[in-house]
C-alpha positions in Angstrom: 18.5 -85.9 -67.0 19.7 -84.9 -63.1 17.4 -83.4 -60.1 17.9 -81.7 -57.0 16.2 -82.6 -53.8 13.1 -80.5 -53.2 13.6 -80.6 -49.6 16.7 -78.2 -49.2 16.6 -74.6 -48.6 17.5 -73.4 -52.4 14.9 -75.8 -54.2 12.4 -75.1 -51.9 12.0 -71.7 -51.9 12.3 -71.6 -55.5 9.4 -73.9 -56.2 7.0 -72.4 -53.6 8.7 -69.3 -53.4 8.1 -68.1 -56.8 5.1 -69.8 -58.1 2.1 -68.8 -56.5 0.2 -71.2 -58.0 2.1 -73.9 -56.8 2.1 -73.1 -53.0 -1.5 -72.5 -53.5 -1.7 -76.3 -54.7 0.5 -77.6 -51.9 -1.6 -75.4 -49.2 -4.8 -76.3 -50.5 -3.4 -80.0 -50.7 -2.1 -80.1 -47.2 -4.5 -77.9 -44.9 -7.2 -79.3 -43.5 -10.1 -77.8 -45.4 -13.5 -78.9 -45.2 -15.1 -77.7 -47.6 -14.4 -76.2 -51.2 -15.0 -72.8 -49.9 -12.5 -72.8 -47.3 -9.9 -73.2 -50.2 -7.3 -70.5 -51.3 -8.1 -68.9 -54.6 -5.4 -67.3 -55.3 -2.2 -65.8 -52.8 0.2 -62.8 -52.8 3.4 -63.4 -51.6 4.3 -61.5 -48.2 7.9 -60.6 -47.0 9.5 -63.8 -45.8 11.2 -61.9 -43.2 9.3 -60.9 -40.2 11.1 -57.8 -39.0 10.4 -57.0 -35.6 8.6 -53.3 -34.3 11.8 -51.9 -32.5 15.4 -53.2 -32.7 15.2 -54.8 -29.3 13.1 -57.7 -30.4 13.4 -60.5 -32.0 13.9 -60.8 -35.9 12.5 -64.0 -37.6 12.7 -65.0 -41.0 10.4 -68.0 -42.5 10.3 -69.7 -45.7 7.2 -68.6 -47.3 4.9 -66.4 -46.5 1.6 -65.3 -48.2 -1.8 -64.3 -47.9 -5.2 -64.9 -49.8 -7.8 -62.7 -50.9 -9.6 -62.9 -47.4 -6.9 -61.9 -45.9 -5.4 -65.5 -44.5 -2.2 -65.6 -44.1 0.1 -69.1 -44.5 3.6 -69.9 -43.1 5.5 -72.4 -44.7 8.6 -74.0 -43.3 10.5 -77.2 -44.5 12.7 -78.2 -41.2 15.2 -80.7 -41.8 16.0 -81.6 -38.5 14.0 -81.9 -35.3 14.2 -80.0 -32.0 11.8 -78.6 -29.4 13.1 -75.3 -30.3 11.4 -75.4 -33.8 7.9 -75.8 -32.3 8.4 -72.6 -30.3 9.9 -71.0 -33.3 6.7 -71.8 -35.2 4.3 -70.6 -33.1 6.6 -67.0 -32.7 6.1 -66.6 -36.1 2.5 -67.4 -36.3 1.9 -65.7 -33.5 4.0 -62.8 -34.7 2.1 -62.7 -38.5 -1.1 -63.0 -36.2 -0.9 -59.8 -34.3 0.6 -57.3 -36.7 -2.5 -57.2 -38.7 -3.6 -54.3 -37.1 -3.1 -51.0 -36.4 -3.7 -49.4 -33.6 -7.2 -48.2 -34.1 -8.4 -51.0 -35.9 -11.0 -53.7 -34.6 -10.3 -57.0 -33.5 -13.3 -58.5 -36.1 -10.4 -57.6 -39.0 -8.1 -60.4 -37.6 -7.7 -63.3 -39.8 -6.5 -66.8 -39.2 -3.2 -67.9 -39.9 -2.2 -71.0 -40.7 1.4 -72.5 -40.0 2.5 -75.8 -42.3 5.3 -77.5 -41.3 7.4 -79.9 -43.3 9.8 -81.9 -41.4 12.2 -84.5 -42.8 12.6 -86.1 -39.0 10.4 -88.3 -36.5 9.2 -86.3 -33.7 6.4 -88.4 -32.4 7.8 -91.8 -32.9 4.8 -93.2 -30.8 2.2 -91.8 -32.9 1.6 -93.9 -36.0 0.2 -91.3 -38.0 2.7 -88.6 -40.2 0.3 -85.3 -40.1 -0.6 -83.5 -36.8 -2.6 -80.8 -36.7 -3.0 -78.5 -33.8 -5.8 -76.2 -32.8 -6.5 -74.0 -29.2 -9.4 -76.4 -28.0 -11.4 -76.4 -24.9 -10.0 -79.6 -22.7 -13.7 -80.0 -21.7 -15.2 -80.1 -25.3 -12.6 -80.4 -27.8 -15.5 -78.9 -30.3 -15.1 -75.4 -29.0 -12.1 -73.9 -30.7 -10.6 -70.6 -30.7 -10.0 -69.7 -34.0 -7.3 -67.6 -34.8 -3.9 -69.8 -35.3 -3.7 -73.1 -36.4 -0.5 -75.4 -37.1 -0.2 -78.5 -39.3 3.3 -80.7 -38.9 3.9 -83.2 -41.1 6.8 -86.0 -40.1 7.8 -86.4 -43.8 9.7 -89.9 -43.3 6.4 -91.5 -41.9 4.6 -90.7 -45.6 3.9 -93.6 -47.0 1.7 -93.4 -50.0 0.0 -96.9 -49.2 -3.6 -95.7 -50.2 -5.1 -92.8 -52.3 -8.4 -92.7 -50.4 -6.7 -89.0 -48.7 -7.1 -86.4 -51.4 -4.8 -86.7 -54.5 -2.8 -83.8 -54.4 -2.0 -84.8 -50.9 -0.8 -88.0 -51.7 1.3 -86.5 -55.2 2.2 -83.3 -53.1 4.4 -85.6 -50.3 5.6 -88.0 -52.8 7.2 -85.0 -55.0 8.7 -84.3 -51.4 10.0 -88.0 -50.3 10.7 -89.5 -53.4 12.6 -87.0 -55.3 16.3 -86.5 -55.0 19.9 -86.3 -56.4 20.1 -90.3 -57.3 16.5 -89.5 -59.5 17.1 -90.2 -62.8 13.1 -90.8 -64.2 10.4 -89.4 -62.2 7.1 -91.5 -61.7 4.5 -91.1 -64.4 1.8 -90.4 -61.7 3.7 -87.3 -60.8 4.1 -86.0 -64.3 0.8 -86.6 -65.3 -0.5 -83.9 -63.1 0.3 -80.2 -64.3 1.1 -78.8 -61.3 3.9 -81.6 -59.8 5.5 -81.8 -63.9 5.9 -77.8 -63.3 7.3 -78.0 -59.8 9.7 -80.8 -61.3 11.4 -78.6 -63.5 12.1 -75.8 -61.7 14.7 -78.7 -59.7 16.3 -80.2 -63.0 20.3 -79.5 -62.4 20.3 -77.3 -65.6 17.8 -74.8 -64.1 20.5 -73.7 -61.3 23.8 -71.4 -61.5 27.2 -72.9 -60.5 27.2 -70.6 -57.4 24.0 -71.8 -56.9 24.6 -75.2 -57.3 27.4 -74.8 -54.8 25.5 -73.1 -51.9 23.4 -76.4 -52.3 26.3 -78.6 -51.8 27.0 -76.3 -49.0 23.2 -76.7 -47.4 23.3 -80.7 -47.2 26.9 -80.5 -45.1 25.7 -78.1 -43.3 22.9 -80.3 -42.5 24.9 -83.6 -42.5 27.0 -81.9 -39.4 24.2 -80.6 -37.4 22.6 -84.5 -37.9 26.0 -85.2 -36.0 26.1 -82.9 -33.3 22.6 -84.1 -32.3 
């Protein structure tokens, strides 16, 4: 059995952009929810393209965008190479999703939070040991004072090492799924296959699940990544 890398554009969107149960599981595992009540029970996909209100404004496309029953929106991005512009794009897309919730006469109280989960296959905070970075709008004098509405999570995948399972089990399993499987993988670790959601995600990246045209596009994606990395 040959597998494709789940971080590629083709595979990532197939796994998390076509299976609501899998993206829900990923979000619950990686977002900093503090209580069971905060966790997502069900998601509905939203258009990945954030079309501007007028043709003169900037268009943007994210990998996956969805909302839950509470109206909270979630944006998931897989980024292969880090650049400062990516941080700005994340802020731009989340802000656009936030402000476009309301029509002209609706009250601000109806606004729901937007969470942006960004998986980065690169190291952008080399001086920090942690691979997990949680950003909020906080008061500088008292950081426990928070302006709710936007929350950004960045995960530096190369830093992740499953040395301890003291974290949430699914948190570790999803990051292992994203970091341990590639074209050279012939056997998936039992710990991953024992979990029904991870097992389902694994079946979605089997080479046999893709057409010849899709596989050519997959190879082109990695060629483009290599070229961009060389330029950088």
